[in-house]
C-alpha positions as CSV (number, residue, x, y, z in Angstrom):
1,M,106.7,-63.4,-50.6
2,K,105.9,-62.0,-47.2
3,A,108.0,-62.8,-44.1
4,R,106.5,-65.0,-41.5
5,S,107.6,-65.9,-38.0
6,R,106.0,-68.6,-35.9
7,L,106.9,-71.0,-33.1
8,S,107.3,-74.6,-34.1
9,A,104.3,-76.8,-34.0
10,S,105.5,-78.3,-30.7
11,P,107.3,-75.4,-29.0
12,S,110.0,-76.3,-26.6
13,H,110.4,-75.0,-23.0
14,D,113.0,-72.6,-24.1
15,L,114.6,-73.4,-27.5
16,N,112.1,-71.9,-29.9
17,F,113.2,-72.2,-33.5
18,L,111.3,-69.8,-35.7
19,V,110.9,-70.0,-39.4
20,M,111.2,-66.8,-41.5
21,S,110.8,-66.3,-45.2
22,F,112.1,-63.0,-46.5
23,D,110.8,-60.7,-49.2
24,T,113.2,-60.7,-52.2
25,S,112.6,-57.0,-52.6
26,G,114.8,-56.3,-49.6
27,K,112.0,-54.6,-47.7
28,T,111.8,-55.1,-44.0
29,P,109.8,-58.2,-43.1
30,A,106.7,-58.0,-41.0
31,F,106.2,-60.3,-38.1
32,C,102.7,-61.8,-38.5
33,D,101.3,-61.9,-35.0
34,D,99.1,-58.9,-34.1
35,G,99.9,-56.8,-37.1
36,K,103.0,-55.2,-35.5
37,A,105.9,-54.7,-37.8
38,C,109.4,-55.6,-36.7
39,E,112.6,-54.6,-38.4
40,A,115.2,-57.3,-39.1
41,P,118.9,-56.4,-39.5
42,S,119.8,-55.3,-43.0
43,R,122.2,-58.2,-43.5
44,L,119.2,-60.6,-43.2
45,R,117.1,-58.8,-45.8
46,G,116.6,-60.0,-49.3
47,K,117.0,-63.8,-48.7
48,A,114.4,-65.5,-50.7
49,A,112.3,-67.9,-48.7
50,G,115.2,-68.7,-46.5
51,L,115.0,-70.7,-43.3
52,A,116.5,-68.7,-40.6
53,L,117.3,-70.1,-37.2
54,L,115.9,-67.4,-35.1
55,R,115.5,-67.5,-31.3
56,C,117.3,-70.1,-29.3
57,L,115.6,-70.1,-26.0
58,H,116.0,-73.7,-24.7
59,P,115.5,-77.6,-25.1
60,Q,113.6,-78.3,-28.3
61,A,111.2,-81.1,-28.4
62,R,110.7,-83.5,-31.3
63,P,107.5,-83.1,-33.4
64,S,104.3,-83.4,-31.4
65,N,103.3,-86.5,-33.4
66,T,106.1,-88.5,-31.9
67,A,104.7,-91.6,-30.4
68,P,104.5,-91.6,-26.6
69,T,107.2,-93.6,-24.9
70,E,107.7,-95.2,-21.5
71,G,108.2,-92.7,-18.6
72,L,106.5,-89.7,-20.1
73,V,103.9,-87.8,-18.1
74,P,100.6,-86.0,-19.0
75,K,100.8,-82.3,-19.7
76,S,98.1,-81.6,-17.1
77,I,100.4,-82.6,-14.2
78,D,101.3,-80.1,-11.5
79,S,104.5,-82.0,-10.5
80,I,106.5,-85.0,-11.6
81,P,106.7,-87.8,-9.0
82,K,110.1,-88.5,-7.5
83,A,110.0,-92.1,-8.7
84,T,109.7,-90.8,-12.3
85,L,112.6,-88.4,-11.9
86,D,114.8,-91.1,-10.3
87,G,114.0,-93.3,-13.2
88,W,114.9,-90.7,-15.8
89,R,118.1,-89.8,-14.0
90,S,119.1,-93.4,-13.8
91,E,118.3,-94.0,-17.5
92,L,120.3,-90.9,-18.6
93,S,123.2,-91.9,-16.4
94,Q,123.8,-95.0,-18.5
95,W,126.1,-94.9,-21.5
96,S,124.2,-94.6,-24.7
97,S,125.0,-93.5,-28.3
98,A,124.8,-89.7,-28.8
99,E,121.9,-90.1,-31.2
100,I,119.8,-92.3,-28.8
101,F,120.5,-89.9,-26.0
102,R,119.5,-86.9,-28.0
103,V,116.2,-88.5,-29.1
104,R,115.4,-89.6,-25.5
105,I,116.0,-86.3,-23.8
106,D,113.9,-84.6,-26.5
107,E,111.1,-87.0,-25.7
108,I,111.3,-86.6,-22.0
109,A,111.7,-82.8,-21.9
110,A,109.3,-82.0,-24.7
111,P,106.9,-79.2,-23.7
112,S,104.0,-81.4,-24.7
113,Q,105.1,-83.6,-21.8
114,I,106.2,-81.2,-19.2
115,P,104.6,-77.7,-19.1
116,R,106.9,-74.7,-18.3
117,R,105.4,-74.1,-14.9
118,V,106.6,-77.5,-13.9
119,F,109.9,-77.6,-15.8
120,F,111.1,-74.4,-14.3
121,R,109.5,-74.3,-10.9
122,Q,109.8,-77.9,-9.6
123,S,113.0,-78.6,-7.8
124,G,115.1,-81.5,-8.9
125,L,114.8,-81.1,-12.7
126,T,118.1,-79.4,-13.4
127,F,119.5,-82.7,-14.6
128,L,117.1,-82.6,-17.5
129,R,118.6,-79.3,-18.7
130,D,122.1,-80.7,-18.2
131,A,121.1,-83.7,-20.3
132,W,119.8,-81.4,-23.1
133,I,123.1,-79.6,-23.1
134,A,125.0,-82.9,-23.1
135,S,122.9,-84.2,-26.0
136,R,123.8,-81.2,-28.2
137,V,127.5,-81.2,-27.2
138,S,127.9,-84.9,-27.8
139,S,126.2,-84.6,-31.2
140,A,128.3,-81.6,-32.2
141,L,131.5,-83.3,-31.3
142,S,130.5,-86.6,-33.1
143,S,130.9,-88.5,-29.9
144,E,130.4,-92.2,-29.7
145,Q,128.6,-92.2,-26.3
146,V,127.3,-89.9,-23.7
147,R,125.8,-90.0,-20.2
148,L,125.1,-87.9,-17.1
149,V,127.6,-88.3,-14.3
150,P,125.9,-90.0,-11.3
151,D,128.1,-88.0,-8.9
152,E,127.4,-84.4,-7.9
153,R,129.9,-83.0,-10.4
154,P,130.8,-82.8,-13.2
155,D,127.5,-82.9,-15.0
156,F,128.1,-85.2,-18.0
157,E,130.8,-87.1,-19.9
158,I,131.3,-88.3,-23.4
159,R,133.3,-91.0,-25.1
160,S,135.2,-89.9,-28.2
161,A,138.1,-91.6,-30.0
162,G,138.6,-93.9,-27.0
163,R,138.8,-91.1,-24.5
164,V,136.3,-90.1,-21.8
165,L,135.8,-86.3,-21.6
166,Q,134.0,-84.7,-18.6
167,F,132.0,-81.5,-18.7
168,E,130.4,-79.1,-16.3
169,A,127.4,-77.4,-17.7
170,T,125.7,-74.1,-17.0
171,E,123.3,-71.7,-18.7
172,A,123.6,-67.9,-19.2
173,D,120.3,-66.0,-19.5
174,M,118.6,-62.7,-18.5
175,E,119.0,-62.2,-14.8
176,D,115.4,-61.3,-14.1
177,R,113.8,-63.8,-16.4
178,R,111.1,-66.0,-14.8
179,R,110.6,-68.8,-17.3
180,G,108.1,-70.7,-15.1
181,D,105.7,-67.7,-15.5
182,E,105.9,-67.7,-19.3
183,P,103.0,-69.2,-21.3
184,D,103.2,-72.5,-23.1
185,D,102.3,-70.7,-26.3
186,E,102.2,-72.4,-29.6
187,G,101.1,-69.4,-31.7
188,W,102.7,-66.5,-33.4
189,R,104.3,-63.7,-31.4
190,P,106.2,-60.5,-32.2
191,D,109.9,-60.1,-31.2
192,P,111.0,-56.6,-31.9
193,V,114.5,-55.9,-33.0
194,E,115.0,-53.9,-29.8
195,E,114.6,-57.1,-27.8
196,W,117.3,-58.8,-29.9
197,R,119.7,-56.1,-29.0
198,K,118.7,-56.2,-25.4
199,R,119.5,-59.9,-25.2
200,F,122.8,-59.4,-27.0
201,E,123.9,-56.7,-24.7
202,A,123.0,-58.9,-21.7
203,I,125.6,-61.5,-22.7
204,P,128.7,-60.2,-20.8
205,A,126.9,-59.8,-17.5
206,A,125.2,-63.2,-17.9
207,L,128.5,-65.0,-18.6
208,D,130.1,-63.3,-15.6
209,R,127.3,-64.4,-13.3
210,V,127.3,-68.0,-14.1
211,I,131.0,-68.5,-14.6
212,S,131.7,-66.8,-11.2
213,K,129.6,-69.4,-9.5
214,K,131.5,-72.3,-11.2
215,L,135.0,-71.0,-10.2
216,G,134.6,-71.7,-6.5
217,K,133.7,-75.4,-6.8
218,D,135.9,-78.5,-7.0
219,Y,136.0,-80.6,-10.2
220,P,137.9,-83.7,-11.2
221,P,141.1,-82.9,-13.2
222,G,140.5,-82.4,-16.9
223,T,136.9,-81.2,-16.5
224,A,135.8,-78.8,-19.3
225,L,133.1,-76.1,-19.0
226,V,130.3,-75.6,-21.4
227,V,128.0,-72.5,-21.2
228,Y,124.7,-72.5,-23.0
229,V,124.2,-68.9,-23.8
230,N,120.4,-68.7,-23.9
231,L,120.3,-65.2,-25.4
232,G,119.6,-65.8,-29.1
233,C,119.7,-62.9,-31.5
234,Y,118.7,-64.6,-34.8
235,G,122.3,-64.6,-36.0
236,A,122.2,-60.8,-36.3
237,Y,125.2,-60.0,-34.2
238,L,127.6,-63.0,-34.8
239,K,130.6,-60.9,-35.9
240,E,130.6,-58.8,-32.8
241,G,129.3,-61.5,-30.6
242,I,132.1,-64.1,-31.0
243,P,134.8,-61.8,-29.4
244,I,132.4,-61.0,-26.6
245,L,131.9,-64.7,-25.9
246,R,135.7,-65.3,-25.9
247,T,136.3,-62.4,-23.5
248,G,133.4,-63.4,-21.3
249,T,134.6,-67.0,-20.9
250,A,138.3,-66.1,-20.3
251,A,137.8,-66.1,-16.5
252,A,137.4,-69.9,-16.7
253,K,140.3,-70.7,-18.9
254,D,142.7,-71.5,-16.0
255,R,140.1,-73.4,-14.0
256,F,138.9,-75.8,-16.6
257,S,140.7,-77.9,-19.2
258,A,138.7,-76.3,-22.0
259,V,135.9,-73.8,-22.2
260,F,133.0,-74.0,-24.7
261,A,130.0,-71.8,-25.4
262,M,126.7,-72.8,-27.1
263,W,125.2,-69.9,-29.0
264,E,122.9,-69.5,-32.0
265,G,122.9,-73.2,-32.8
266,V,126.7,-73.6,-32.7
267,L,129.1,-75.0,-30.2
268,Y,132.3,-72.9,-29.9
269,K,135.5,-73.8,-28.2
270,F,137.4,-70.7,-27.0
271,W,140.0,-72.0,-24.6
272,E,142.0,-75.1,-24.1
273,N,144.8,-75.6,-21.6
274,S,144.6,-71.9,-20.7
275,A,145.3,-71.0,-24.4
276,A,143.0,-69.3,-26.9
277,V,141.7,-71.6,-29.6
278,S,139.1,-71.2,-32.2
279,E,136.9,-74.2,-33.2
280,Q,133.2,-74.6,-33.8
281,W,130.6,-77.2,-34.6
282,P,126.9,-76.8,-35.4
283,Y,124.5,-78.6,-33.0
284,A,121.1,-77.5,-34.3
285,R,119.3,-79.6,-36.9
286,P,116.5,-78.9,-39.4
287,D,114.2,-81.3,-37.4
288,D,114.6,-79.0,-34.3
289,I,112.5,-76.5,-36.1
């Protein structure tokens, strides 16, 4: 069985889950785009017809056959009206169950609804990315309810076991990446293993950049920090990556009540009350593919 890699039928703005089936012979899989071969790490070889969660780039939409719902906009738009944004923000600032919130943000932020050039270039849309992070955190932690915080900060809060927990959210990515210039492609594309390593090696600097910006701001007591590490490597470097994430988030341990990182479909908690901890919860689901 040959390996295949493709974007999902309704690719997200930046959370592209890819499907790969591996040759049982242990040979290097070929990425079927333009005929270019691409080596996969040896530890991934030989898995028969396995579904591998490959690149996590950013908020994944629900399938394109999802029925249109109120407040969605046509893909041909060049900008989203302020009234529509205000309506979305107001809606997402109301307490709702974690599942309803997750479904709703996937509907609103689906690439079939908002093209990349709008999602990443138009000002005032950051709250949608915060809401996507909130939806995954609340699901991973089996929260009862979640909402965006109407005030400037923190970004969102969840209700869990009778407690309200507040979170500040941020995203770590390649410094020179211009996502608004990237195509809304739905086809196959190669992703050479050299690019995986490049993304992996960019993690420390990316964490330092975004965490440094958060340290100088004021937050309510008890606020936690969650960093979405938008530098997926197909699970190839997990063993060496976890210590790097822990070290890279240490600067925030005395400023926030807890420090989490989202990477490769898993939510990790590395720090709590300034002490090192080690907990993890998956947030990716099969229907994200």
